[in-house]
N, C-alpha and C positions, 0 to 999 in steps of 0.2 A: 504493500499499499504506500502511495506517495505521501510523505509527510510535509514536504515543502509545497507551498502554494505559489503559483506563477501568475503575475499580472503583466499584460502586454499593453503598451501605450503606443498608439499609432497617430499619425496626423494627416489631415486632409485640407483641401482648398488652397492653402499656401504654406510656405515654409516660415520659420521663425515665429510660430504661434506660441511657443513656450512649452513644448512637450517636456523638456528637461525640468522646468520649474514645477509643472504639474506633478511629474513623477517624484521629484524631491519633496514636494509638499505633502503628497499622499504618504510617502515613506516616513516623513517626519511625524505625521499624525499616528501612523501605526506604531512607530517606535515609541511615541509618547504614551501609548496604551500598553506598552510592555512587550511588544513583539520584536524579534530580531529581524531586521530588514536590510537588504542591500539592493543596489540598483546597477544595472549594466546598460551600456549603450551599444547598439548594433549600427555601425556606420556603413552605408552602401558604396563608399568610394573604394577604388582598387588599390590605393596606396596601402602598404602594410601598416603604417601608422602615420599620424600627422607630423612626425618629426622633421621631415624634409619639406613640408609644405610652407610656402610663404604665408605669413600671417594675414596678408591681404586676401588670400584664398579661403582661409578657414578660421581666422581669428587666432586666439592664443593656443599654443601647445601646452597642455597641462601635464605635469610629471608626478608620478606616484612614488611612494616609498621604495618600491622594488625597481624603480628606474624605467617604468613604462612611459613612453611618450604617447599621450592620449588626447581624446577630444575634450574641449573646454567644459562640456556638460559634467564631466566627472568632478570638476571643481565645485559646481553647484551641489552635487551629491554630498561631497565632503563638508561643504560649508553648512548645509542644512542638517546633516545627520551627525556631524562631529565624529565620524568613523572613517579611517583610511580606506581607500580603494586600492586596486592592484591591476596588473595586466589583464586578469580575467574579467574585469569590469568593462573593458572596451574591446570589441571585436569588429574588425573591418572585413569587407568583401575580399580585399587583398590577402588578408591572413587566412581566411577560409579557403580560398582557392589555392594558396601556397601549401596549406596542409594537405588538401586533397591530392594535389599534383605530386607532392612528396610521397604520399602513400601509394599512388599509382606507379611511381618510379621504383618503389621498393617491391612492387608486386603484391601489395596487400589486397588488391581487388581480384586476384587470381585470374588475370587476363580478361576480365569483363569490360565492356564498354562503359567508360566513366561518363556520367550524365548529371545534369542539374538535379533531376529527381531520379534516383534517391540520394546520390552521393553528396552533392552540395547541401541539400536540405537536411540530410542526416548529420552532416558536420555542424551545421548551424544549431540543430537541436541538441547535439552533444555539448556544444559550448554553453548553451542556455542552462541545461540541467547540471552541468559540471559545477557551476557557481553555487547552486543550491545545495549540492551534495558535499562540496569541499568543506564548508563550515557549518552545515546544517542550519541554514537560515529558515525561519518560519515562512518568510515571504521574499521572493525574488521579483523585483520589478524590472522589466525589460523594455527600454525605450528604443523604438525602431526609427532610425534617422530617415530623413527625406519625407516625401509626401505620397500617400496612397495613390497609385496610378503610375508612378515612376517605374520605368523598366528596371532600374537598379534595385528597387525594393521588392520586386516580385518573389525572388527566392525566400526572402525573410517572411513575407506574408504567407507563403505556402508552408514554410516550416512551422509557423504559428498554427495554421489550420491543422496540420498533422499532429502537433503536440496537444492541441485541445481535444482532438479525437482520442489520442492515446491515453492522456491523463484523466480525462473525464471532466464534466462540467463543474464539479465542486472544487477542483484543484486548479482551475485556470479562470482568468477573467480578462476580457478585452475591453480596453478603454480607448475611445476614439475622440481626438481633439480636433474641432473644426472652427470655422469662423462664421459668425452671423453678421454680415456687413450692414451698415446703416446708410441708406440712400437719402442724403439731405434734401434733394430736389423733391422727393415725394414724401419725405418724413417717415420712411418705413424701414423696419428691420426685415431682412430677406433671409428666408430659410432654405431657398433652393440650392445654394452651394453645398450646404450640409447634406441635403437629400441626395445630391449627385455623388458626393464623397462617400456616403454610406453605401450607395448603390454599387460603386466600384469595389468597395470592400466586400460586399455580399457576392459580387461576381467572382471574387477570388476565394469564396468559401468561408469567410469569417463574418459572423454576426456580432456586432459590438454589444456588450452588456450595459455599458455606461457611455453616454455622450457628454463631453465637456465642451461647452460653447463659449469661445472667446467673443467678447462684445464690448463696445464702447458705451452701450446703453442698457439699462435694466431690461431683462426679458420678462414680459408680462405672461400671465398664466396661459393665455390662448396660444402664444408662441411655443411654449413648452409642450402643450398638448398636441399642437400640429406636428412638431418635430418627433414626438413620441409615436404618433399615429403613423407617419410616413416612413419612419426609420425602424419600426418594430421593436421599440423599447418601452419600458414602463415610464410613466411621467416622472416618478421620483428619481429615475435614473438619468434625467436630463439636467445637467449641472451647469449653472451660470458661472463663468469666469470673467468677471468684469475688470476693466483696467484699474490698476491701483497705483499708488504713488511709489511704492517700493515692492520688490519681489518678495520681501520678507513678510508682507501682509498676506500673501497667497495661502499659506497653511491655515490661517485663521478664517479666511474667506471660504476655503474648502471645508473647514469644520462646520461653519455656519450653513453651508449647503448640504452637509451630511454625506460628503463623498466617502469618507472613511467608514461610516456606519453601513452604507449601502454596499461597499466593497467587501467588508467583513461578512455581512449577511449572505452575500452571493457565494462567498468562499466557504461558508459553514463555520466561521470563526466567531468567538465570543466578542460582542461589541458593547457589553454592558459597562466595562470600566472606562471612565472618562479619561481623556488624554491629559497628562500633566504638562502644561505649557506655561508654567509660572515664570521660568527664566526667559522663555521666548518673549512673553508679553512685557517683561521688564526691559529687555533689550529694545523692543519696539518703542516703549515709552521714552527711553533715553534718546533713541534715534530721532523721534519726532519732537522732542522738547529740549533741544540743545541750549546750553547757557551762554555759548559764545560761538564765534565762527573764525576759521582760519582759511587761507587760500594757499594751495601748493601748486607750483609749476611743475608739470610732468613733462620732461624733455625726452622725446623719443622720435623715431622715424616712421612709425606706423600710425600716427595719431589720427589719420583720416578714418580709421576703423577702430572705434572704441573697444571692440571685443579683443583686439590685439593685446590690450592691457587689462583684461577683465578681472583677473585675480588681484591685481594691484588696486584697482578701483574699489572692489569689494572689501579689501583689507582696510582701506581708509574708512569705509562705512562702519566696519566692526570696531576699529580702534577709535574712531571719532565718537561713537556711542559710548564706549568705555570711558572716554575722557569728558563726556557730555559736551562735545564740541562738534559742530558741523564742519566737515572738511569739503571746501569747494575745490574742485580739480580743474585746472586750466591746462589743456593739452597744447604743447608748443613743439612745432616741427623743428628738429635739430638742424635740418638743412637750411632753415631760414635764420638761424642765429649766426651773426657775423660780428667781427670785432667792432665795426662802426655802428651797429644797431643794438648791441647787447643791453645797453642801459634801458632802452625802450622796451625790449623784449622781456627782460627779467626783473625790472624794477617793481616793487610793491608786493612781492610774494613773501609769505611768512616761512616758506621752505621751498627747497628745490630738490626734486627727485630725478636722477638720471636713470632712465629705464634700460632694461636688458635688450639684447639684440645681437645680430651677427652681421659681419661684413663692414666694409669701409664707408659705405654711404652714410652721411650725416655724422661721422665721427668727430669732425672738427668742431661742429656746433656743440656737441656734448662736452668736449674738453673745455671749450670756452665757458659753458655753463658751470662746470666744476670750479674753474678759476674765479668766476664771479661770486659764487657761494663762499669759497675759501677766503677771498680777500675782503668780503663785506660782512663776514660773521653771520651769514644766513644759515639756518639749520639745513643740513644736507644729508641725503641718503642716496647712495649709489648701489644699484643691484646688478650683480654679475658683470656685464660689460660696463655698467655705470661705475662699479668699483674699480675696474681696470682703467677707465678714463681718469679716475681720481689719481691713480698711481702714475699714469703717463703725465698728467698735468703737473703734478708735484715734481716729477723728475725733470721736466723741461724748465719750469719756472722757479723752482726753489733750489734744486740740486744743480741747475745749469747743465743738464744732460741734453745737449742740442740734438734735436730730432729723435729724442727718446720715443719709443712706440711699442706697439704689440707686433710680434712677427706675423700675426694674422693679417694685419693691414700693410705692414712694410717689412718684408722678409729680410732686407739687408740693413735694417736700422743699426746704427753704431751702439745704441743702448737698448737692447731687447729686454726692457723691464717687465714686459709680459711675454711669456714664451710657452711653447708646448713642451711637455715633459719628454725627456729622451726616449723613454720606452714607448711613447705614442708616435714618434716621428716616422716609423717604418710602416704605420698602418695607413692605408689609402682609402678604405671604406669610410664614408662620412660618419656613420653611426659608431664605428669602432673606436674612434678617438674621443668620444664623448665621456665625460664623467657624469653619470646619470644616477639618480636615486639618492638615498639617504646616506650621509657620512657623518661621523662624529667630529665634534669641535670642542676644544678646551679653551675657556675664556679666562683672560687675566682679570684679577681683582682690581677694584678701584677704576673701572672703565665704564663708559656709557653702555657698552654691551652687557657687562655684568650687572649694572644697575637695572637694565631692562629685563634680563632673564632671571636674575636673582639666584643663579647657580653657576657652577664651574663647567659642567659638561652638558652639551646640547647635541641634538641631531637635527640636521637640516637637509633639504633636497637640493640637488645640483642638476645643472644642465649646461655644460660648457666644455670647451676643449683646452683653453689657454689658462695659464696660471701666473701668479706673481713669481717673478724670477728671484729665487733666494740668493743669487750671487750679489744682488744689490741691497740685501736686507739691512746690513749695517749702515749703509749710506742713508737709507730712509729713517732708520731709528735715530741716528745721530742728528738728523735735521728736523725731527719732530713728528714724523708719520710713523705710528706704532702699530705693529701687528698684534692686535688684542685678542684675536681668535686664531688658533692653530689646529690643524688636523693632527691628532696625537700619533697616528700611524705613519703618515707620510711627511710630516713637518711642513705641509703646504699651508700658505697663509689663507685664512678664510674670512677674517675681519681686519680692516684697518681703521684707525682713528687718528685724528689730528689733536695734538696738544694745543692749548691756548686758543681753542675755538669753542663756542657755546655748545654745538652738537654737530659733529662731522663724522659720519660712519659710512664705510663702504663694505658691502658683504659680497663674497663670491657666490654664495648660494642664493636661493630664491625663497625668501621668507613668506612671500605672498601665497605660496602653494599650501601653507599650513595654517593660514588664518581662517577661523570659523566664527560663526555667530556667538557660540558659547565660549570660545577660546580665542579672542583676538590676539594676533601675533605680537609678542613682546617688543620686537624691533619697531613695528608700526606704532604701537602704543607709545613707545619712547619718543619716536619722531613727532607724533602729533602733540605730545606734551611739550616738546622742545619748541614747536611752532607756536603753541599757545603762549609759552613764556616769552618768546621773541616778540610776538604781537603785543603782549602786555607792556614790554619794555619800550617798544616803538611808540605806542599810544601815550605812555607816561612821559617819554622824552619829547614827543611831538606836541 
């Protein structure tokens, strides 16, 4: 008998409706009722993972503890559930086909013709069920990327159809998210797109049990009845998901709509215990009632697409609420920062964050932003490449290392203050040279980092190839840039700080990946506090 229950979340009408947020919200409600829940994302693209995708293509690449480069929706899952995900939580078409082809090459199929059905769909089902069995979750929520009707999604929908047949109606649940658009000219909410979307799903053999309708306007009773009638679901299974001011309101909205109660009843699970959302409500209260505001300049080269820095933006929400401060983020394209306009580009901020990234484009603007923050005593946080830019800037302008650089950008630099490790130089595969996943770091006492974390040993997630070159370590220490966080196994520099500066921290890792609603990241909390203090000083002196 199957002990794990499986919920499948599909989307129709249009992309970007928020399947990930609905999945995470339902998971949060079930978790708050005492159930063990996890979420996985099935992505229909043929890339093995998003690690080599340009952020403009797919937004942020999120990294898990075990070093998996995954879809940004896994960040939402972790931020809502406060539970780490892993490689098993993100499956791509590329990975599915790679696995099947490898089996075919080994002869696992005994010479049979390998086909979409049953071999690809069997592999998809195996990946779905594997997650439930690996840690014995009560509920596994599977979000299927793309939109119903897309060619790429068809094998996933077929796998869901087969799984629902094999596991039985009380062990599976299908939730379909669609859009109910509002036509301003006629003043009407239109249900036809939802009807067509459900029709496509039915043609593929899947009857949705629950419909979640995204809308800008309240759905009146007649609209719900109409959708229920034409889409073959019960009226109480038509759920309104109206636009809200923050994604963190969605779990409470879904609770008010009874989404969790209906899901539990259909799965034959107890729904009597009320969800404990005390801490969640307290977070929302702080978020919506800040006592002050600060503004941070986020300097990056993918700023046209906010999703490229999704985890950073969310980390500011968490840490801002923890400090009872609203953090306004202004995105600044690093390519637009020049020596002659830096005053106008960066003046007036309470803090400057230089964002992570790869490649030479926009690097000069990032280095200029670091210099501006250092010379003007503005709170500064550099993440990954941002930390490396801080090292390069300090080398050039304080140590007088002319043309100091990273060998990623300038292979023949006379001062390779950022360099790739010797054991990585012979590796040509892009993924092979990456330091990915969780690594330990030891923090020096009496430092900004130690004050933030409150402990000596931490673990943080990495995604980079190049490191601080320890050949120059003594030069930096003597000039006032201190390595305050060191990897105890490799002696690699993980955190740098400046002496005689209000708050200047560069981290080689990605703190944004570990910030959640209930556990805002210490580095971001410290940075927001430093911005608040800076703002208070400026107002007092002004």
